[in-house]
C-alpha positions as CSV (number, residue, x, y, z in Angstrom):
1,X,26.0,-21.0,-0.4
2,X,23.5,-22.6,-2.8
3,X,21.6,-20.5,-5.3
4,X,18.3,-21.3,-3.6
5,X,19.5,-19.9,-0.2
6,X,21.2,-16.9,-1.9
7,X,18.0,-16.1,-3.7
8,X,16.0,-16.1,-0.5
9,X,18.4,-13.7,1.1
10,X,18.2,-11.4,-1.9
11,X,14.4,-11.6,-2.1
12,X,14.0,-10.7,1.6
13,X,16.6,-7.9,1.1
14,X,19.0,-9.3,3.7
15,X,21.6,-9.1,1.0
16,X,21.7,-6.6,-1.8
17,X,22.5,-7.7,-5.4
18,X,25.2,-5.1,-5.7
19,X,26.9,-6.3,-2.5
20,X,26.6,-9.9,-3.8
21,X,28.1,-9.0,-7.2
22,X,31.0,-7.2,-5.5
23,X,31.8,-10.2,-3.4
24,X,32.0,-12.5,-6.4
25,X,33.7,-10.0,-8.6
26,X,36.4,-9.7,-6.0
27,X,36.8,-13.5,-5.7
28,X,36.9,-13.8,-9.5
29,X,39.7,-11.3,-9.7
30,X,41.6,-12.6,-6.7
31,X,41.3,-16.3,-7.2
32,X,40.4,-16.7,-10.9
33,X,44.1,-16.6,-12.0
34,X,45.0,-19.2,-9.3
35,X,42.9,-21.8,-11.1
36,X,43.2,-20.4,-14.7
37,X,39.4,-20.2,-14.5
38,X,38.6,-16.8,-16.0
39,X,39.1,-15.2,-19.3
40,X,37.3,-11.9,-18.8
41,X,35.8,-10.4,-15.6
42,X,32.9,-8.2,-16.6
43,X,32.8,-5.8,-13.6
44,X,31.0,-2.8,-15.1
45,X,28.5,-5.0,-16.9
46,X,27.8,-7.0,-13.7
47,X,27.4,-4.0,-11.5
48,X,25.0,-2.4,-13.9
49,X,22.9,-5.6,-13.9
50,X,23.1,-5.8,-10.1
51,X,21.9,-2.2,-9.7
52,X,19.0,-2.8,-11.9
53,X,18.1,-6.0,-10.0
54,X,18.4,-4.1,-6.7
55,X,16.0,-1.4,-7.9
56,X,13.5,-3.9,-9.2
57,X,13.4,-6.0,-6.1
58,X,13.1,-2.8,-3.9
59,X,10.1,-1.9,-6.0
60,X,8.5,-5.3,-5.5
61,X,9.2,-6.6,-9.0
62,X,11.0,-9.9,-8.0
63,X,11.6,-12.1,-11.1
64,X,12.4,-15.3,-9.4
65,X,15.1,-17.3,-7.6
66,X,17.9,-16.2,-10.0
67,X,17.1,-12.5,-9.6
68,X,20.3,-10.7,-8.5
69,X,22.4,-13.9,-8.5
70,X,25.9,-13.7,-10.0
71,X,27.0,-16.3,-12.5
72,X,29.7,-17.1,-15.1
73,X,29.5,-18.3,-18.6
74,X,31.8,-20.6,-20.6
75,X,33.6,-18.5,-23.1
76,X,31.9,-20.2,-26.1
77,X,28.7,-18.2,-25.5
78,X,28.4,-15.0,-27.4
79,X,28.2,-11.9,-25.3
80,X,28.0,-8.4,-26.8
81,X,29.9,-6.9,-23.8
82,X,33.1,-9.0,-23.9
83,X,35.3,-11.0,-26.2
84,X,34.2,-14.6,-26.9
85,X,37.4,-16.4,-27.4
86,X,36.4,-20.1,-27.6
87,X,39.4,-20.8,-25.4
88,X,41.7,-20.5,-28.4
89,X,44.5,-18.1,-29.1
90,X,43.5,-17.4,-32.7
91,X,40.2,-16.1,-31.4
92,X,41.4,-14.0,-28.5
93,X,40.0,-10.8,-29.9
94,X,36.8,-12.3,-31.4
95,X,33.7,-10.3,-30.6
96,X,30.0,-10.6,-31.4
97,X,27.4,-7.9,-31.4
98,X,24.7,-10.1,-29.9
99,X,24.1,-12.3,-26.8
100,X,23.5,-16.0,-27.0
101,X,20.0,-17.1,-26.2
102,X,21.0,-18.6,-22.9
103,X,22.6,-15.3,-21.9
104,X,19.4,-13.5,-22.8
105,X,17.2,-15.9,-20.9
106,X,19.3,-15.6,-17.8
107,X,19.2,-11.8,-18.1
108,X,15.4,-12.1,-18.3
109,X,15.5,-14.1,-15.1
110,X,17.5,-11.3,-13.4
111,X,20.8,-13.2,-13.1
112,X,24.0,-11.1,-13.1
113,X,26.7,-12.1,-15.6
114,X,30.1,-11.5,-13.9
115,X,32.6,-13.3,-16.0
116,X,33.4,-15.3,-19.1
117,X,35.0,-18.5,-17.9
118,X,38.0,-20.4,-19.4
119,X,37.6,-23.6,-21.5
120,X,39.6,-26.0,-23.5
121,X,40.4,-24.5,-26.9
122,X,37.5,-25.0,-29.4
123,X,35.9,-27.2,-26.7
124,X,38.3,-30.0,-27.4
125,X,37.2,-30.4,-31.0
126,X,40.7,-30.6,-32.3
127,X,41.5,-33.7,-30.2
128,X,43.6,-32.5,-27.3
129,X,45.4,-35.0,-25.1
130,X,46.7,-32.8,-22.2
131,X,45.3,-30.3,-19.7
132,X,47.4,-27.5,-21.2
133,X,45.1,-27.0,-24.2
134,X,44.0,-23.4,-23.7
135,X,45.7,-20.0,-24.0
136,X,44.6,-19.3,-20.4
137,X,46.6,-22.3,-19.2
138,X,45.4,-25.7,-17.8
139,X,42.3,-25.5,-15.7
140,X,43.2,-26.3,-12.1
141,X,40.9,-28.2,-9.6
142,X,40.2,-26.2,-6.4
143,X,40.9,-29.5,-4.5
144,X,44.6,-29.8,-5.6
145,X,47.0,-27.4,-7.2
146,X,48.5,-30.1,-9.4
147,X,45.2,-31.6,-10.5
148,X,43.2,-30.8,-13.7
149,X,39.7,-29.3,-13.4
150,X,38.5,-31.2,-16.5
151,X,37.5,-30.3,-19.9
152,X,36.1,-28.7,-21.8
153,X,34.1,-26.6,-19.3
154,X,37.3,-26.2,-17.1
155,X,36.7,-22.7,-15.9
156,X,33.0,-23.4,-15.1
157,X,33.9,-26.3,-12.9
158,X,36.8,-24.5,-11.1
159,X,34.8,-21.3,-10.6
160,X,31.9,-23.0,-8.9
161,X,34.1,-25.4,-6.9
162,X,36.2,-22.5,-5.6
163,X,33.2,-20.3,-4.8
164,X,34.0,-17.7,-7.5
165,X,30.4,-17.8,-8.7
166,X,27.3,-19.5,-7.4
167,X,26.6,-21.2,-10.7
168,X,28.0,-21.3,-14.2
169,X,26.9,-22.4,-17.7
170,X,29.0,-25.1,-19.4
171,X,28.5,-27.2,-22.5
172,X,28.8,-30.9,-23.1
173,X,29.4,-32.8,-26.3
174,X,30.9,-35.8,-24.5
175,X,31.8,-35.4,-20.8
176,X,32.4,-31.6,-20.8
177,X,29.9,-30.9,-18.0
178,X,30.0,-34.2,-16.0
179,X,33.8,-34.2,-16.1
180,X,34.5,-30.8,-14.6
181,X,31.7,-31.3,-12.1
182,X,33.4,-34.5,-11.0
183,X,37.0,-33.2,-10.8
184,X,35.9,-30.0,-9.0
185,X,33.5,-31.6,-6.5
186,X,30.3,-29.9,-7.7
187,X,27.0,-30.8,-9.3
188,X,26.6,-30.7,-13.1
189,X,23.5,-31.2,-15.3
190,X,23.6,-32.3,-18.9
191,X,20.0,-31.6,-20.1
192,X,18.2,-33.6,-22.7
193,X,19.5,-32.8,-26.2
194,X,17.2,-30.0,-27.6
195,X,16.0,-28.9,-24.1
196,X,18.2,-25.7,-24.3
197,X,18.8,-23.4,-27.3
198,X,22.4,-23.3,-28.5
199,X,22.0,-20.1,-30.5
200,X,25.1,-18.0,-30.0
201,X,27.2,-21.0,-28.8
202,X,30.2,-22.1,-30.7
203,X,29.2,-25.2,-32.7
204,X,31.4,-28.2,-32.2
205,X,29.1,-31.2,-33.1
206,X,25.6,-30.2,-34.1
207,X,24.0,-33.4,-33.1
208,X,25.8,-33.8,-29.8
209,X,26.3,-30.3,-28.3
210,X,24.3,-29.4,-25.2
211,X,24.3,-26.5,-22.8
212,X,23.7,-26.9,-19.0
213,X,24.5,-25.6,-15.5
214,X,27.1,-26.4,-13.0
215,X,26.3,-25.5,-9.4
216,X,26.6,-26.7,-5.8
217,X,23.3,-28.7,-5.8
218,X,20.9,-30.5,-8.0
219,X,18.2,-28.1,-6.8
220,X,20.3,-25.2,-8.1
221,X,20.8,-26.9,-11.5
222,X,17.0,-27.3,-11.7
223,X,16.4,-23.6,-11.0
224,X,18.9,-22.6,-13.7
225,X,17.4,-25.1,-16.2
226,X,14.0,-23.6,-15.6
227,X,15.4,-20.2,-16.7
228,X,17.3,-21.4,-19.8
229,X,15.1,-24.2,-21.2
230,X,12.6,-23.8,-24.1
231,X,12.1,-23.3,-27.8
232,X,14.0,-20.7,-29.8
233,X,13.2,-19.6,-33.3
234,X,16.9,-19.0,-33.8
235,X,17.7,-22.6,-33.1
236,X,15.6,-25.2,-34.9
237,X,17.0,-28.0,-32.7
238,X,15.5,-26.4,-29.5
239,X,12.4,-28.4,-29.0
240,X,9.0,-26.8,-28.6
241,X,8.4,-28.6,-25.3
242,X,7.3,-26.4,-22.4
243,X,9.4,-26.9,-19.3
244,X,9.0,-25.9,-15.7
245,X,11.3,-27.2,-13.0
246,X,9.3,-29.4,-10.7
247,X,10.9,-29.5,-7.2
248,X,8.4,-32.1,-5.9
249,X,9.5,-35.6,-4.9
250,X,7.9,-38.5,-6.8
251,X,6.3,-39.7,-3.6
252,X,7.6,-43.2,-4.1
253,X,10.9,-45.1,-4.1
254,X,13.2,-44.6,-7.0
255,X,13.9,-47.4,-9.5
256,X,17.6,-47.4,-10.3
257,X,19.7,-49.8,-12.4
258,X,23.4,-50.4,-13.0
259,X,24.7,-51.6,-16.3
260,X,26.8,-54.7,-15.6
261,X,30.5,-54.0,-15.6
262,X,30.0,-50.2,-15.6
263,X,32.7,-49.6,-12.9
264,X,35.0,-52.5,-13.8
265,X,37.6,-50.3,-15.5
266,X,37.4,-47.4,-13.0
267,X,40.1,-46.4,-10.5
268,X,39.9,-48.2,-7.2
269,X,38.8,-45.0,-5.4
270,X,36.0,-44.5,-7.9
271,X,34.9,-48.1,-7.6
272,X,34.9,-47.9,-3.8
273,X,32.9,-44.7,-3.7
274,X,30.4,-46.1,-6.3
275,X,29.9,-49.4,-4.3
276,X,29.3,-47.4,-1.2
277,X,26.8,-45.2,-3.0
278,X,24.8,-48.2,-4.1
279,X,24.1,-49.0,-0.5
280,X,22.8,-45.5,0.1
281,X,20.7,-45.6,-3.1
282,X,19.0,-48.7,-1.7
283,X,17.7,-46.5,1.1
284,X,15.8,-44.3,-1.3
285,X,14.8,-46.9,-3.9
286,X,15.6,-50.2,-5.5
287,X,18.8,-51.1,-7.5
288,X,19.0,-53.8,-10.1
289,X,21.7,-54.9,-12.5
290,X,20.9,-54.9,-16.3
291,X,22.7,-55.5,-19.5
292,X,22.7,-53.5,-22.7
293,X,23.4,-54.8,-26.2
294,X,27.1,-55.2,-27.1
295,X,27.6,-52.3,-29.5
296,X,30.7,-50.2,-30.2
297,X,29.2,-47.2,-28.3
298,X,32.4,-45.2,-28.0
299,X,33.6,-45.8,-31.5
300,X,30.2,-44.8,-32.9
301,X,30.2,-41.6,-30.9
302,X,33.7,-40.7,-31.9
303,X,32.9,-41.0,-35.6
304,X,30.0,-38.7,-35.2
305,X,32.0,-36.2,-33.1
306,X,35.1,-36.3,-35.4
307,X,33.1,-35.9,-38.6
308,X,30.9,-33.0,-37.4
309,X,33.9,-31.2,-35.7
310,X,35.9,-31.4,-38.9
311,X,32.9,-29.8,-40.7
312,X,32.4,-27.1,-38.0
313,X,36.0,-26.0,-38.2
314,X,36.6,-26.6,-41.9
315,X,37.8,-23.1,-42.5
316,X,40.2,-23.1,-39.6
317,X,41.6,-26.5,-40.7
318,X,42.0,-25.7,-44.4
319,X,43.4,-22.2,-43.8
320,X,46.0,-23.6,-41.3
321,X,44.7,-21.4,-38.5
322,X,44.9,-24.4,-36.2
323,X,48.6,-23.9,-36.1
324,X,48.0,-21.1,-33.7
325,X,46.4,-23.4,-31.1
326,X,48.2,-24.1,-27.8
327,X,48.3,-27.9,-27.7
328,X,50.8,-29.3,-30.2
329,X,48.5,-32.3,-31.0
330,X,45.8,-29.8,-32.0
331,X,48.0,-28.8,-34.9
332,X,47.7,-32.1,-36.7
333,X,44.9,-34.3,-35.3
334,X,42.2,-32.4,-37.2
335,X,43.6,-33.4,-40.5
336,X,43.0,-37.1,-39.6
337,X,39.5,-36.3,-38.5
338,X,38.9,-34.5,-41.8
339,X,39.5,-37.9,-43.5
340,X,36.7,-39.8,-41.8
341,X,34.7,-41.6,-44.5
342,X,31.1,-40.6,-45.2
343,X,30.0,-44.2,-45.2
344,X,31.4,-44.6,-41.6
345,X,29.5,-41.5,-40.5
346,X,26.3,-42.8,-42.1
347,X,26.8,-46.1,-40.4
348,X,27.2,-44.4,-37.0
349,X,24.0,-42.4,-37.5
350,X,22.1,-45.6,-38.4
351,X,23.4,-47.4,-35.4
352,X,22.6,-44.3,-33.3
353,X,18.9,-45.0,-33.9
354,X,19.3,-48.5,-32.5
355,X,21.0,-47.1,-29.4
356,X,18.3,-44.5,-28.9
357,X,15.5,-47.1,-29.1
358,X,17.3,-49.5,-26.9
359,X,18.1,-46.9,-24.2
360,X,14.4,-45.7,-24.3
361,X,13.2,-49.3,-23.9
362,X,15.4,-50.0,-20.9
363,X,14.7,-46.6,-19.2
364,X,10.9,-46.8,-19.8
365,X,10.5,-48.7,-16.5
366,X,13.3,-47.0,-14.6
367,X,14.0,-43.6,-13.1
368,X,17.7,-43.6,-13.8
369,X,20.8,-45.6,-14.7
370,X,23.5,-45.0,-12.1
371,X,27.3,-45.1,-12.7
372,X,30.4,-43.2,-11.7
373,X,30.4,-39.7,-13.1
374,X,33.9,-40.3,-14.4
375,X,35.9,-43.5,-14.2
376,X,38.9,-41.6,-12.7
377,X,39.7,-38.8,-10.4
378,X,41.3,-35.6,-11.7
379,X,44.4,-36.3,-13.7
380,X,47.7,-34.5,-12.9
381,X,48.5,-31.4,-14.8
382,X,51.7,-32.8,-16.2
383,X,51.6,-35.2,-19.1
384,X,48.9,-36.7,-21.2
385,X,45.6,-37.9,-19.7
386,X,44.8,-40.1,-22.8
387,X,46.6,-43.2,-24.1
388,X,46.1,-45.0,-27.3
389,X,46.6,-48.2,-25.3
390,X,44.0,-47.5,-22.6
391,X,40.8,-49.6,-22.8
392,X,37.5,-47.8,-23.3
393,X,36.4,-46.3,-20.1
394,X,33.2,-44.2,-20.7
395,X,30.4,-46.3,-22.3
396,X,27.8,-44.4,-20.2
397,X,29.1,-41.1,-21.6
398,X,29.0,-42.4,-25.1
399,X,25.4,-43.8,-24.8
400,X,24.1,-40.8,-23.0
401,X,25.4,-38.2,-25.4
402,X,24.7,-40.2,-28.5
403,X,21.1,-40.7,-27.4
404,X,20.8,-37.2,-26.0
405,X,19.8,-38.3,-22.5
406,X,19.8,-36.1,-19.4
407,X,22.3,-36.8,-16.7
408,X,23.4,-35.3,-13.4
409,X,26.7,-35.8,-11.7
410,X,26.9,-35.3,-7.9
411,X,29.8,-35.6,-5.5
412,X,30.0,-39.0,-3.7
413,X,33.4,-39.2,-2.0
414,X,37.1,-38.6,-2.2
415,X,40.2,-40.5,-3.0
416,X,43.0,-41.1,-0.5
417,X,44.8,-38.0,-1.9
418,X,41.7,-35.9,-1.4
419,X,40.4,-35.7,-5.0
420,X,36.6,-35.8,-5.4
421,X,34.6,-38.7,-7.1
422,X,31.1,-38.5,-8.4
423,X,27.9,-40.5,-9.0
424,X,25.8,-39.9,-12.1
425,X,22.1,-40.4,-12.6
426,X,21.1,-40.8,-16.3
427,X,17.5,-40.9,-17.3
428,X,15.1,-41.2,-20.2
429,X,15.0,-38.4,-22.8
430,X,13.0,-35.4,-21.5
431,X,12.9,-36.8,-18.0
432,X,15.3,-34.1,-16.7
433,X,13.1,-33.5,-13.6
434,X,13.3,-37.2,-12.7
435,X,17.1,-37.4,-12.7
436,X,17.2,-34.1,-10.8
437,X,14.7,-35.5,-8.2
438,X,16.9,-38.6,-7.8
439,X,20.0,-36.4,-7.4
440,X,18.2,-34.2,-4.8
441,X,17.2,-37.3,-2.9
442,X,20.8,-38.4,-2.9
443,X,22.0,-35.0,-1.6
444,X,19.3,-35.0,1.1
445,X,20.7,-38.2,2.4
446,X,24.4,-37.4,2.0
447,X,26.7,-34.4,2.7
448,X,29.4,-34.7,0.1
449,X,28.0,-31.6,-1.8
450,X,28.5,-29.6,1.4
451,X,32.2,-30.1,1.6
452,X,34.3,-27.4,0.1
453,X,38.0,-27.0,-0.6
454,X,40.1,-24.6,1.4
455,X,40.6,-21.6,-1.0
456,X,42.4,-19.0,1.2
């Protein structure tokens, strides 16, 4: 059940927060291991928060739509009540004596933290090439026992897709929210860079990292963003821009555009779903094809990511601690990234300004660019999912993350083997509500987000 509906039941006291917490805690304990989705179930912590929410609501002190609603957090967010493992064996016992700002904001909204969710080790910063890159094992999609749930927010995607929590917090540097949302058949929001404080989150790439929600619907993602957005003295990159989620429709047709060739390299099932989606989008707005300058978007983004990740994990690389990571390639790839030349990093940053200006110019007259959420369905658990010989497949992800643009991935179909596909809406910086409105309109017209995998 979506967060909005659960919140209404809790507010009207048809469902008690403690009852709700127990339902989800039981599911996390029963099914979490099936999907390698959970690192720590926080039963005592959750029940204490649920009891407090129950008392407040009974006394007429309702805090809002997340009050009494359970959730899970990707295990790169500091929580004083549980280990924060970063998905990596060398950090299995790591603890912090404070909560990340996002955790504090959700507590203030009355949400109930039930679990720390699994992730790819160090959020993929060491260059993993296979699903089995976490000490908790490969994340498994709830749609197929042999399919990956995506990285690096693997547990967040699986947990929401399998109904283990109503929503979860993930992070994206490049694809780590939209990917698991796609592979697990849920909705994922990558907010504008700087919209949400990252204080207390493991740093991977300071100029690319973003925190955002995964949930069943775009509406749910908007409700969560409303709670976690805003400035933070502890994070100078969190913009001092007031934000309130606006659930109103624009009152006009949407203006969509497709970058020419966006889906050319995608899998046939993804192409078919995307082509079909364009027809539906024309029912709620206009769709045109545009072109962007020919720039090495993916190469530029990789140089920034590799350089900043090598700096973020300098201690672990130089001490040899990365030898304790699970994926074999994570033992040596970081040394290559440590050798990226400063001049290449500076060149990428300079070109980044060009990309940001060009993206803003194009999006100034549009509501969103549309594209497949991911160019492929969930890869099999066995073997590598990356190849040195494979052509570039994610220019939209490179552009969106380099320019810090908001994007929402929503379910839009299935392959013949039953794996979900997705559609993404990417908008202008700070236009989070516009892409959410477009995604809401899509979900009001379709029912893909209402289809759930058989868990039992």
